[in-house]
N, CA, C, O and the ligand as a Tripos MOL2 file, in Angstrom:
@<TRIPOS>MOLECULE
protein
  233   231    59     0     0
PROTEIN
NO_CHARGES

@<TRIPOS>ATOM
      1 N           5.7830   13.3330    9.1500 N.3       1 MET1
      2 CA          5.1630   13.6750    7.8550 C.3       1 MET1
      3 C           4.1950   12.5730    7.4380 C.2       1 MET1
      4 O           4.4900   11.3870    7.5880 O.2       1 MET1
      5 N           3.0580   12.9670    6.9230 N.am      2 ALA2
      6 CA          2.0620   11.9850    6.4910 C.3       2 ALA2
      7 C           2.5450   11.2460    5.2380 C.2       2 ALA2
      8 O           3.3140   11.7690    4.4320 O.2       2 ALA2
      9 N           2.0640   10.0190    5.1150 N.am      3 LYS3
     10 CA          2.4560    9.1760    3.9810 C.3       3 LYS3
     11 C           1.2270    8.7930    3.1840 C.2       3 LYS3
     12 O           0.1250    8.7100    3.7270 O.2       3 LYS3
     13 N           1.4140    8.5600    1.9040 N.am      4 LYS4
     14 CA          0.2940    8.0660    1.1080 C.3       4 LYS4
     15 C           0.7500    7.0130    0.1170 C.2       4 LYS4
     16 O           1.9160    6.9310   -0.2680 O.2       4 LYS4
     17 N          -0.2300    6.2120   -0.2750 N.am      5 PHE5
     18 CA          0.0340    5.1160   -1.2080 C.3       5 PHE5
     19 C          -1.1870    4.9380   -2.0840 C.2       5 PHE5
     20 O          -2.3170    5.0290   -1.6040 O.2       5 PHE5
     21 N          -0.9750    4.6870   -3.3510 N.am      6 ALA6
     22 CA         -2.0760    4.3790   -4.2730 C.3       6 ALA6
     23 C          -1.7540    3.0780   -4.9910 C.2       6 ALA6
     24 O          -0.6510    2.8930   -5.5050 O.2       6 ALA6
     25 N          -2.7300    2.1830   -5.0190 N.am      7 CYS7
     26 CA         -2.5420    0.8960   -5.6980 C.3       7 CYS7
     27 C          -2.1160    1.0780   -7.1540 C.2       7 CYS7
     28 O          -1.2920    0.3180   -7.6630 O.2       7 CYS7
     29 N          -2.6660    2.0650   -7.8080 N.am      8 LYS8
     30 CA         -2.3350    2.2270   -9.2240 C.3       8 LYS8
     31 C          -0.8470    2.5340   -9.4290 C.2       8 LYS8
     32 O          -0.3080    2.2910  -10.5090 O.2       8 LYS8
     33 N          -0.1830    3.0660   -8.3970 N.am      9 ASP9
     34 CA          1.2410    3.3820   -8.5140 C.3       9 ASP9
     35 C           2.1150    2.1380   -8.5860 C.2       9 ASP9
     36 O           3.2840    2.2260   -8.9620 O.2       9 ASP9
     37 N           1.5630    0.9760   -8.2280 N.am     10 ILE10
     38 CA          2.3230   -0.2630   -8.4200 C.3      10 ILE10
     39 C           1.7190   -1.0820   -9.5600 C.2      10 ILE10
     40 O           1.9500   -2.2870   -9.6610 O.2      10 ILE10
     41 N           0.9510   -0.4200  -10.4080 N.am     11 GLY11
     42 CA          0.4630   -1.0680  -11.6130 C.3      11 GLY11
     43 C          -0.8170   -1.8640  -11.4420 C.2      11 GLY11
     44 O          -1.2030   -2.6180  -12.3350 O.2      11 GLY11
     45 N          -1.4960   -1.7010  -10.2770 N.am     12 MET12
     46 CA         -2.7640   -2.3840  -10.0750 C.3      12 MET12
     47 C          -3.8850   -1.5570  -10.7090 C.2      12 MET12
     48 O          -3.8600   -0.3260  -10.6830 O.2      12 MET12
     49 N          -4.8500   -2.2470  -11.2680 N.am     13 GLU13
     50 CA         -6.0350   -1.5450  -11.7550 C.3      13 GLU13
     51 C          -7.0200   -1.4420  -10.6190 C.2      13 GLU13
     52 O          -7.9660   -2.2230  -10.5180 O.2      13 GLU13
     53 N          -6.7890   -0.4910   -9.7860 N.am     14 CYS14
     54 CA         -7.4880   -0.3860   -8.5210 C.3      14 CYS14
     55 C          -7.4460    1.0720   -8.0920 C.2      14 CYS14
     56 O          -6.4130    1.7320   -8.2100 O.2      14 CYS14
     57 N          -8.5630    1.5670   -7.5960 N.am     15 ALA15
     58 CA         -8.6560    2.9830   -7.2370 C.3      15 ALA15
     59 C          -8.2860    3.2580   -5.7810 C.2      15 ALA15
     60 O          -8.4040    4.3870   -5.3040 O.2      15 ALA15
     61 N          -7.8340    2.2090   -5.0740 N.am     16 PHE16
     62 CA         -7.5380    2.3690   -3.6530 C.3      16 PHE16
     63 C          -6.3910    3.3490   -3.4000 C.2      16 PHE16
     64 O          -5.3400    3.2840   -4.0390 O.2      16 PHE16
     65 N          -6.6220    4.2490   -2.4580 N.am     17 GLU17
     66 CA         -5.5600    5.1240   -1.9730 C.3      17 GLU17
     67 C          -5.6120    5.1320   -0.4540 C.2      17 GLU17
     68 O          -6.6900    5.1310    0.1410 O.2      17 GLU17
     69 N          -4.4580    5.1410    0.1600 N.am     18 ALA18
     70 CA         -4.3910    5.1770    1.6210 C.3      18 ALA18
     71 C          -3.5340    6.3560    2.0550 C.2      18 ALA18
     72 O          -2.5570    6.7190    1.4010 O.2      18 ALA18
     73 N          -3.9310    6.9400    3.1780 N.am     19 ARG19
     74 CA         -3.1410    8.0060    3.8040 C.3      19 ARG19
     75 C          -3.0380    7.7000    5.2820 C.2      19 ARG19
     76 O          -3.9860    7.2110    5.8970 O.2      19 ARG19
     77 N          -1.8780    7.9910    5.8470 N.am     20 ALA20
     78 CA         -1.7290    7.7920    7.2880 C.3      20 ALA20
     79 C          -0.6360    8.7060    7.8180 C.2      20 ALA20
     80 O           0.1370    9.2970    7.0640 O.2      20 ALA20
     81 N          -0.6020    8.8020    9.1440 N.am     21 GLU21
     82 CA          0.3570    9.6980    9.7980 C.3      21 GLU21
     83 C           1.7930    9.2150    9.6420 C.2      21 GLU21
     84 O           2.7310   10.0120    9.6460 O.2      21 GLU21
     85 N           1.9550    7.8970    9.5050 N.am     22 ASN22
     86 CA          3.3190    7.3720    9.3510 C.3      22 ASN22
     87 C           3.2750    6.0570    8.5740 C.2      22 ASN22
     88 O           2.2080    5.5140    8.2860 O.2      22 ASN22
     89 N           4.4740    5.5640    8.2430 N.am     23 GLU23
     90 CA          4.5450    4.3990    7.3600 C.3      23 GLU23
     91 C           4.0000    3.1290    8.0210 C.2      23 GLU23
     92 O           3.4500    2.2590    7.3460 O.2      23 GLU23
     93 N           4.1570    3.0290    9.3510 N.am     24 VAL24
     94 CA          3.6560    1.8410   10.0530 C.3      24 VAL24
     95 C           2.1300    1.7570    9.9380 C.2      24 VAL24
     96 O           1.5780    0.7050    9.6190 O.2      24 VAL24
     97 N           1.4610    2.8800   10.2030 N.am     25 LEU25
     98 CA         -0.0040    2.9030   10.0900 C.3      25 LEU25
     99 C          -0.4410    2.6870    8.6420 C.2      25 LEU25
    100 O          -1.4280    2.0030    8.3740 O.2      25 LEU25
    101 N           0.2960    3.2700    7.7330 N.am     26 LEU26
    102 CA         -0.0430    3.1180    6.3170 C.3      26 LEU26
    103 C           0.0740    1.6560    5.8930 C.2      26 LEU26
    104 O          -0.7950    1.1420    5.1890 O.2      26 LEU26
    105 N           1.1410    0.9860    6.3180 N.am     27 MET27
    106 CA          1.3140   -0.4240    5.9590 C.3      27 MET27
    107 C           0.1690   -1.2750    6.4930 C.2      27 MET27
    108 O          -0.2420   -2.2410    5.8490 O.2      27 MET27
    109 N          -0.3510   -0.9190    7.6760 N.am     28 GLY28
    110 CA         -1.5060   -1.6440    8.2080 C.3      28 GLY28
    111 C          -2.7020   -1.5350    7.2820 C.2      28 GLY28
    112 O          -3.3910   -2.5200    7.0160 O.2      28 GLY28
    113 N          -2.9390   -0.3290    6.7970 N.am     29 GLN29
    114 CA         -4.0620   -0.1240    5.8640 C.3      29 GLN29
    115 C          -3.8320   -0.8780    4.5650 C.2      29 GLN29
    116 O          -4.7580   -1.4650    4.0050 O.2      29 GLN29
    117 N          -2.5910   -0.8590    4.0880 N.am     30 ILE30
    118 CA         -2.2780   -1.5440    2.8260 C.3      30 ILE30
    119 C          -2.4480   -3.0560    2.9890 C.2      30 ILE30
    120 O          -2.9750   -3.7220    2.0980 O.2      30 ILE30
    121 N          -2.0050   -3.5920    4.1170 N.am     31 ARG31
    122 CA         -2.1670   -5.0400    4.3640 C.3      31 ARG31
    123 C          -3.6490   -5.4360    4.3980 C.2      31 ARG31
    124 O          -4.0460   -6.4430    3.8130 O.2      31 ARG31
    125 N          -4.4510   -4.6320    5.0880 N.am     32 ASP32
    126 CA         -5.8980   -4.9120    5.1350 C.3      32 ASP32
    127 C          -6.4930   -4.8810    3.7370 C.2      32 ASP32
    128 O          -7.2850   -5.7460    3.3640 O.2      32 ASP32
    129 N          -6.1020   -3.8790    2.9780 N.am     33 HIS33
    130 CA         -6.6270   -3.7430    1.6250 C.3      33 HIS33
    131 C          -6.1700   -4.9060    0.7380 C.2      33 HIS33
    132 O          -6.9610   -5.4580   -0.0270 O.2      33 HIS33
    133 N          -4.9060   -5.2690    0.8460 N.am     34 ALA34
    134 CA         -4.3750   -6.3670    0.0260 C.3      34 ALA34
    135 C          -5.1290   -7.6660    0.3130 C.2      34 ALA34
    136 O          -5.4160   -8.4510   -0.5900 O.2      34 ALA34
    137 N          -5.4440   -7.8700    1.6010 N.am     35 ARG35
    138 CA         -6.1440   -9.1000    1.9970 C.3      35 ARG35
    139 C          -7.5870   -9.0900    1.5090 C.2      35 ARG35
    140 O          -8.0620  -10.0830    0.9580 O.2      35 ARG35
    141 N          -8.2920   -7.9670    1.7070 N.am     36 THR36
    142 CA         -9.7140   -7.9480    1.3930 C.3      36 THR36
    143 C          -9.9760   -7.7240   -0.0900 C.2      36 THR36
    144 O         -10.9050   -8.3110   -0.6450 O.2      36 THR36
    145 N          -9.1770   -6.8870   -0.7410 N.am     37 ALA37
    146 CA         -9.4630   -6.5360   -2.1350 C.3      37 ALA37
    147 C          -8.6830   -7.3800   -3.1340 C.2      37 ALA37
    148 O          -9.1410   -7.5970   -4.2550 O.2      37 ALA37
    149 N          -7.4950   -7.8600   -2.7290 N.am     38 HIS38
    150 CA         -6.6550   -8.5690   -3.6850 C.3      38 HIS38
    151 C          -6.3820  -10.0130   -3.2720 C.2      38 HIS38
    152 O          -5.5740  -10.7010   -3.8950 O.2      38 HIS38
    153 N          -7.0580  -10.4660   -2.2210 N.am     39 ALA39
    154 CA         -6.9120  -11.8480   -1.7460 C.3      39 ALA39
    155 C          -5.4590  -12.2280   -1.4910 C.2      39 ALA39
    156 O          -5.0570  -13.3650   -1.7390 O.2      39 ALA39
    157 N          -4.6660  -11.2720   -0.9920 N.am     40 MET40
    158 CA         -3.2700  -11.5390   -0.6360 C.3      40 MET40
    159 C          -3.1830  -11.6820    0.8780 C.2      40 MET40
    160 O          -3.1880  -10.6880    1.6030 O.2      40 MET40
    161 N          -3.1040  -12.9230    1.3510 N.am     41 GLU41
    162 CA         -2.9480  -13.1300    2.7900 C.3      41 GLU41
    163 C          -1.5920  -12.6100    3.2490 C.2      41 GLU41
    164 O          -1.4580  -12.0220    4.3220 O.2      41 GLU41
    165 N          -0.6040  -12.8420    2.4140 N.am     42 GLN42
    166 CA          0.7490  -12.3460    2.6750 C.3      42 GLN42
    167 C           1.1660  -11.4940    1.4830 C.2      42 GLN42
    168 O           0.8770  -11.8300    0.3340 O.2      42 GLN42
    169 N           1.8410  -10.4030    1.7670 N.am     43 ILE43
    170 CA          2.3870   -9.6080    0.6630 C.3      43 ILE43
    171 C           3.8020  -10.1200    0.3970 C.2      43 ILE43
    172 O           4.6620  -10.0730    1.2770 O.2      43 ILE43
    173 N           4.0370  -10.6080   -0.8240 N.am     44 ASP44
    174 CA          5.3720  -11.1780   -1.1010 C.3      44 ASP44
    175 C           6.4200  -10.0640   -1.2030 C.2      44 ASP44
    176 O           6.0820   -8.8850   -1.3010 O.2      44 ASP44
    177 N           7.6900  -10.4610   -1.1770 N.am     45 GLU45
    178 CA          8.7690   -9.4720   -1.0810 C.3      45 GLU45
    179 C           8.8600   -8.5650   -2.2940 C.2      45 GLU45
    180 O           9.1870   -7.3850   -2.1700 O.2      45 GLU45
    181 N           8.5710   -9.1170   -3.4670 N.am     46 THR46
    182 CA          8.6190   -8.3090   -4.6820 C.3      46 THR46
    183 C           7.5710   -7.2070   -4.6300 C.2      46 THR46
    184 O           7.8500   -6.0490   -4.9410 O.2      46 THR46
    185 N           6.3500   -7.5900   -4.2280 N.am     47 THR47
    186 CA          5.2710   -6.6140   -4.1200 C.3      47 THR47
    187 C           5.5730   -5.6010   -3.0160 C.2      47 THR47
    188 O           5.3160   -4.4060   -3.1580 O.2      47 THR47
    189 N           6.1250   -6.1080   -1.9160 N.am     48 MET48
    190 CA          6.4870   -5.2380   -0.7910 C.3      48 MET48
    191 C           7.4830   -4.1690   -1.2200 C.2      48 MET48
    192 O           7.3590   -3.0070   -0.8340 O.2      48 MET48
    193 N           8.4570   -4.5600   -2.0070 N.am     49 ALA49
    194 CA          9.4610   -3.5990   -2.4850 C.3      49 ALA49
    195 C           8.8080   -2.5450   -3.3670 C.2      49 ALA49
    196 O           9.1600   -1.3670   -3.3050 O.2      49 ALA49
    197 N           7.8460   -2.9790   -4.1980 N.am     50 LYS50
    198 CA          7.1210   -2.0160   -5.0460 C.3      50 LYS50
    199 C           6.3180   -1.0480   -4.1920 C.2      50 LYS50
    200 O           6.2900    0.1540   -4.4530 O.2      50 LYS50
    201 N           5.6630   -1.5890   -3.1640 N.am     51 ILE51
    202 CA          4.8590   -0.7470   -2.2860 C.3      51 ILE51
    203 C           5.7390    0.2980   -1.5990 C.2      51 ILE51
    204 O           5.4040    1.4820   -1.5630 O.2      51 ILE51
    205 N           6.8790   -0.1640   -1.0510 N.am     52 ARG52
    206 CA          7.7760    0.7800   -0.3580 C.3      52 ARG52
    207 C           8.2200    1.8870   -1.3020 C.2      52 ARG52
    208 O           8.2880    3.0550   -0.9180 O.2      52 ARG52
    209 N           8.5250    1.5070   -2.5500 N.am     53 ALA53
    210 CA          9.0000    2.4910   -3.5260 C.3      53 ALA53
    211 C           7.8950    3.4660   -3.9040 C.2      53 ALA53
    212 O           8.1690    4.5990   -4.2990 O.2      53 ALA53
    213 N           6.6310    3.0220   -3.7820 N.am     54 ALA54
    214 CA          5.5000    3.8370   -4.2260 C.3      54 ALA54
    215 C           4.9380    4.7250   -3.1140 C.2      54 ALA54
    216 O           4.1190    5.6050   -3.3790 O.2      54 ALA54
    217 N           5.3690    4.5000   -1.8820 N.am     55 ILE55
    218 CA          4.8800    5.3410   -0.7670 C.3      55 ILE55
    219 C           5.5040    6.7280   -0.8830 C.2      55 ILE55
    220 O           6.7180    6.8840   -1.0150 O.2      55 ILE55
    221 N           4.6320    7.7180   -0.8290 N.am     56 LYS56
    222 CA          5.0930    9.1010   -0.9850 C.3      56 LYS56
    223 C           4.8080    9.9130    0.2760 C.2      56 LYS56
    224 O           3.8630    9.6440    1.0180 O.2      56 LYS56
    225 N           5.6510   10.9050    0.4880 N.am     57 ASP57
    226 CA          5.3710   11.8770    1.5470 C.3      57 ASP57
    227 C           4.2740   12.7990    1.0680 C.2      57 ASP57
    228 O           4.1600   13.1020   -0.1190 O.2      57 ASP57
    229 N           3.4610   13.2410    2.0280 N.am     58 GLU58
    230 CA          2.3800   14.1270    1.6320 C.3      58 GLU58
    231 C           2.5790   15.4940    2.2980 C.2      58 GLU58
    232 O           1.7720   16.4010    2.0980 O.2      58 GLU58
    233 ZN         -5.8730   -2.2700   -4.5470 Zn       59 ZN59
@<TRIPOS>BOND
     1     1     2 1
     2     2     3 1
     3     3     4 2
     4     3     5 am
     5     5     6 1
     6     6     7 1
     7     7     8 2
     8     7     9 am
     9     9    10 1
    10    10    11 1
    11    11    12 2
    12    11    13 am
    13    13    14 1
    14    14    15 1
    15    15    16 2
    16    15    17 am
    17    17    18 1
    18    18    19 1
    19    19    20 2
    20    19    21 am
    21    21    22 1
    22    22    23 1
    23    23    24 2
    24    23    25 am
    25    25    26 1
    26    26    27 1
    27    27    28 2
    28    27    29 am
    29    29    30 1
    30    30    31 1
    31    31    32 2
    32    31    33 am
    33    33    34 1
    34    34    35 1
    35    35    36 2
    36    35    37 am
    37    37    38 1
    38    38    39 1
    39    39    40 2
    40    39    41 am
    41    41    42 1
    42    42    43 1
    43    43    44 2
    44    43    45 am
    45    45    46 1
    46    46    47 1
    47    47    48 2
    48    47    49 am
    49    49    50 1
    50    50    51 1
    51    51    52 2
    52    51    53 am
    53    53    54 1
    54    54    55 1
    55    55    56 2
    56    55    57 am
    57    57    58 1
    58    58    59 1
    59    59    60 2
    60    59    61 am
    61    61    62 1
    62    62    63 1
    63    63    64 2
    64    63    65 am
    65    65    66 1
    66    66    67 1
    67    67    68 2
    68    67    69 am
    69    69    70 1
    70    70    71 1
    71    71    72 2
    72    71    73 am
    73    73    74 1
    74    74    75 1
    75    75    76 2
    76    75    77 am
    77    77    78 1
    78    78    79 1
    79    79    80 2
    80    79    81 am
    81    81    82 1
    82    82    83 1
    83    83    84 2
    84    83    85 am
    85    85    86 1
    86    86    87 1
    87    87    88 2
    88    87    89 am
    89    89    90 1
    90    90    91 1
    91    91    92 2
    92    91    93 am
    93    93    94 1
    94    94    95 1
    95    95    96 2
    96    95    97 am
    97    97    98 1
    98    98    99 1
    99    99   100 2
   100    99   101 am
   101   101   102 1
   102   102   103 1
   103   103   104 2
   104   103   105 am
   105   105   106 1
   106   106   107 1
   107   107   108 2
   108   107   109 am
   109   109   110 1
   110   110   111 1
   111   111   112 2
   112   111   113 am
   113   113   114 1
   114   114   115 1
   115   115   116 2
   116   115   117 am
   117   117   118 1
   118   118   119 1
   119   119   120 2
   120   119   121 am
   121   121   122 1
   122   122   123 1
   123   123   124 2
   124   123   125 am
   125   125   126 1
   126   126   127 1
   127   127   128 2
   128   127   129 am
   129   129   130 1
   130   130   131 1
   131   131   132 2
   132   131   133 am
   133   133   134 1
   134   134   135 1
   135   135   136 2
   136   135   137 am
   137   137   138 1
   138   138   139 1
   139   139   140 2
   140   139   141 am
   141   141   142 1
   142   142   143 1
   143   143   144 2
   144   143   145 am
   145   145   146 1
   146   146   147 1
   147   147   148 2
   148   147   149 am
   149   149   150 1
   150   150   151 1
   151   151   152 2
   152   151   153 am
   153   153   154 1
   154   154   155 1
   155   155   156 2
   156   155   157 am
   157   157   158 1
   158   158   159 1
   159   159   160 2
   160   159   161 am
   161   161   162 1
   162   162   163 1
   163   163   164 2
   164   163   165 am
   165   165   166 1
   166   166   167 1
   167   167   168 2
   168   167   169 am
   169   169   170 1
   170   170   171 1
   171   171   172 2
   172   171   173 am
   173   173   174 1
   174   174   175 1
   175   175   176 2
   176   175   177 am
   177   177   178 1
   178   178   179 1
   179   179   180 2
   180   179   181 am
   181   181   182 1
   182   182   183 1
   183   183   184 2
   184   183   185 am
   185   185   186 1
   186   186   187 1
   187   187   188 2
   188   187   189 am
   189   189   190 1
   190   190   191 1
   191   191   192 2
   192   191   193 am
   193   193   194 1
   194   194   195 1
   195   195   196 2
   196   195   197 am
   197   197   198 1
   198   198   199 1
   199   199   200 2
   200   199   201 am
   201   201   202 1
   202   202   203 1
   203   203   204 2
   204   203   205 am
   205   205   206 1
   206   206   207 1
   207   207   208 2
   208   207   209 am
   209   209   210 1
   210   210   211 1
   211   211   212 2
   212   211   213 am
   213   213   214 1
   214   214   215 1
   215   215   216 2
   216   215   217 am
   217   217   218 1
   218   218   219 1
   219   219   220 2
   220   219   221 am
   221   221   222 1
   222   222   223 1
   223   223   224 2
   224   223   225 am
   225   225   226 1
   226   226   227 1
   227   227   228 2
   228   227   229 am
   229   229   230 1
   230   230   231 1
   231   231   232 2
@<TRIPOS>SUBSTRUCTURE
     1 MET1         2 RESIDUE 1 A MET
     2 ALA2         6 RESIDUE 1 A ALA
     3 LYS3        10 RESIDUE 1 A LYS
     4 LYS4        14 RESIDUE 1 A LYS
     5 PHE5        18 RESIDUE 1 A PHE
     6 ALA6        22 RESIDUE 1 A ALA
     7 CYS7        26 RESIDUE 1 A CYS
     8 LYS8        30 RESIDUE 1 A LYS
     9 ASP9        34 RESIDUE 1 A ASP
    10 ILE10       38 RESIDUE 1 A ILE
    11 GLY11       42 RESIDUE 1 A GLY
    12 MET12       46 RESIDUE 1 A MET
    13 GLU13       50 RESIDUE 1 A GLU
    14 CYS14       54 RESIDUE 1 A CYS
    15 ALA15       58 RESIDUE 1 A ALA
    16 PHE16       62 RESIDUE 1 A PHE
    17 GLU17       66 RESIDUE 1 A GLU
    18 ALA18       70 RESIDUE 1 A ALA
    19 ARG19       74 RESIDUE 1 A ARG
    20 ALA20       78 RESIDUE 1 A ALA
    21 GLU21       82 RESIDUE 1 A GLU
    22 ASN22       86 RESIDUE 1 A ASN
    23 GLU23       90 RESIDUE 1 A GLU
    24 VAL24       94 RESIDUE 1 A VAL
    25 LEU25       98 RESIDUE 1 A LEU
    26 LEU26      102 RESIDUE 1 A LEU
    27 MET27      106 RESIDUE 1 A MET
    28 GLY28      110 RESIDUE 1 A GLY
    29 GLN29      114 RESIDUE 1 A GLN
    30 ILE30      118 RESIDUE 1 A ILE
    31 ARG31      122 RESIDUE 1 A ARG
    32 ASP32      126 RESIDUE 1 A ASP
    33 HIS33      130 RESIDUE 1 A HIS
    34 ALA34      134 RESIDUE 1 A ALA
    35 ARG35      138 RESIDUE 1 A ARG
    36 THR36      142 RESIDUE 1 A THR
    37 ALA37      146 RESIDUE 1 A ALA
    38 HIS38      150 RESIDUE 1 A HIS
    39 ALA39      154 RESIDUE 1 A ALA
    40 MET40      158 RESIDUE 1 A MET
    41 GLU41      162 RESIDUE 1 A GLU
    42 GLN42      166 RESIDUE 1 A GLN
    43 ILE43      170 RESIDUE 1 A ILE
    44 ASP44      174 RESIDUE 1 A ASP
    45 GLU45      178 RESIDUE 1 A GLU
    46 THR46      182 RESIDUE 1 A THR
    47 THR47      186 RESIDUE 1 A THR
    48 MET48      190 RESIDUE 1 A MET
    49 ALA49      194 RESIDUE 1 A ALA
    50 LYS50      198 RESIDUE 1 A LYS
    51 ILE51      202 RESIDUE 1 A ILE
    52 ARG52      206 RESIDUE 1 A ARG
    53 ALA53      210 RESIDUE 1 A ALA
    54 ALA54      214 RESIDUE 1 A ALA
    55 ILE55      218 RESIDUE 1 A ILE
    56 LYS56      222 RESIDUE 1 A LYS
    57 ASP57      226 RESIDUE 1 A ASP
    58 GLU58      230 RESIDUE 1 A GLU
    59 ZN59       233 GROUP 0 **** ****
């Protein structure tokens, strides 16, 4: 099942949305976005937990 994530779902003021075939691919897109758009070289555990909770099946 495809997965999706939107930055705004974790309270970011950001229009970014990602879709991918699975959670592994989706996390890759989210990591790239976090690094380039939010200057997060590493996603901390608190943010990671929010991201996991915000990933939805599509
Ligand atoms: Zn964002």
